[in-house]
N, C-alpha and C positions, 0 to 999 in steps of 0.2 A: 407419847413417851420418847425419849431419848436417851442413849442411841436405840434405834428399833431391832438392829441385828448385829451380834457380836459373835466373834471366835476367839477363844479364851483356850489357854493351856491350864489343864487340872492344878487347883493351888492359888491361880491368880483371882484378884477381884476386880471389880468395876462398879463404879457409882453410875445408877440410872436415876433420871431425873424425869417425873411426871410433872406435867401442867394441866390444871382442871380450866375449862372455859365455856361460856354460855352457847346458847345455840346458835349465836350470830358471831361466834369467834371470838367474843371478848374475854380477856384473862381474869380468871376468878382467883383470888387469893385468900388465903387462911382457911381452905377446906381441908378436910380429914383424909388422907390418902392410905389405904391398905395393901400392903405387898404380900405377893404369896408366890411359891414356886411350885410348878406342876410335878417336880420330882427333887425332892429334898436331898433324895441320894446322890444327885449330881450337883446340885447347886442349892444353896440356902440364901435368902435375902432378909436382911434386918427392916426395922421398921423407918429407916431413914432412905431404902432404896439401894443400899450398899449390898452387893451381890459377891458371895465367896463360892468359887467352884471347888467340887471336890474330885468327882471321877468323870472319866469321858462318857461323852453322849449328847444328846440333843434335850434341851430343857426350855421351858417358857416362863419368863417372869410377869407376872401381872399385877397392874397397879389399878385398884378399883375406889372410887370417891362417888358417893350418892347412887350407887347403883350403875355407875358407866364405868367401863374397863378398857385398859388398853394393854398389848403384851410387846414383850420384847424378846426376840429367839436368840436363843444362846446355843452355839456349837461348843463342847467343851472337848479339847483334844488331851490324849494322854501325855504325860510329861515326858522329858527325856530320862531314860533309866541309865544309859549307858553310851558310850562313844566308842566305836571302834577304828581303827586305821589300817591302811592298804597295807603297812609294814612296820614291825617292829623296830628294824633297823635299817636305816636309809645311809649308803657308802656312796660318797661323790668325790670325784677327782677335784682337786683343788682349782676354782675358777669356773667350773661347771655346773649345771643344775639338774636337781630331781624334782621328782612330783610326790606328794603325799595327798591320800584322799580319805578324808574323815566321814564316818557315816553314824549319826545320831540315831539311837534305837529306842524303843519303849523298852520297860522292865520284861516284857515277854519276848523281846528280840525284834518286834516288827520295826521296820526302817520307817524313820519320820523325815519330812522335808522341814528342817530347822535350820536355823543360821548357826554358823560355826565360827570362832575367833581363833585365831593362830597366835602363837608366841614362842620365841627362841630363848632359852636359858642365857647363852652367851652369843651375843651378837657380833663379836669378833670372830666366831669361827663360822657362823651362817646367819642368812637372814631370809625371812620368808614375804612372798608378795601373793596376792590372789587377785581374782577376777572381779573383785567387788569388795565392799567395806567386810561383810561378812560371807565366807565362802566355804563350801566342804572341800574345794579343791586348793592345794597351797603348792607353790613354786618355791622350791628353797634353793637358795644359791650359796655355794661354798666360798668362803671368804678367807679361811686361813686353815693350815692343817691343825687338827684336834678332834675333840669329842665333846658334844653337847646334847642338849634335848631338844625336841621340836613337840610342843603341846597344844592339841585341840581341845577347846571347850564349847560345850551348849548347855544353855541352861544348868550352869554349875557343875555340870558332870565333864569331866577331862581324861583324856587318854594322851600318854606321851609316846615317842619314838626317839630311839638313839640315831644321833646324826654325827657320822664318821666322815671327817674331811681328809682325804689322803693324797700325797704327792702324785703327779703323773708318772705313770710306768714309763719305764724305758723301752722303746720299742725298736730302736736302731742306734747303732754306733759307728761313728766315723772317725777313723784313724788317719791324722796326716803326719808325715807323708805316707801314701798307701803302698808304696814300694820304694827300696833305697838300696845303694851298692856302698859297702863301706871296707876300707883298707884295715885289715886286722890291727887291732889296738886303739882304733879312733871311736869316737861316740857319738851319738846321733840322738836329738831331742826329739820325742814323738808327742803328739798331742792327743788327746781323744774327746770327741764331742757327743754326748749322749742327747737323744732327741724322742720326742713322745711321739704319737700316732700323727700328730699333724705336722710334724718336722720341726 
């Protein structure tokens, strides 16, 4: 039977193929094949070998023809019921980066090892890069002052966080000249330069 081993998420389908052969390995065609599931609560199989998974667990799908059988082992995983994020709001200084981590979970709260895709509502404000095409960790780069949302999605379940991009705060102020002597009635133009933490 092809394939012989499968790992699927509950609700997914897979088409199994069974071939009949004679005693020396020659392919036999036109033979009747009967399909059965060892646990129809976990997965059911149609007359053509199409398997539909239902709930998490292990199940064997068997194809039988003229008293000879072959089986395919299926491991059915629970679907993603929710996605949580490491923060509801991410505040980043313009030009800096921040991180968000998404955690896919089953309906009962069990953490699942599943792929996560990311999107930003307004890419003028921020962009997301990951360490892979689909990753639970996202690096968010602030591009313009403003507010938008960053969304993580896994198996159709999504969770969003607010992204706030703020200007760099003033850490030091330099006034030029620092000292001056004036004659009464004269004027002097001063200039002030605000600087951030990096100068």
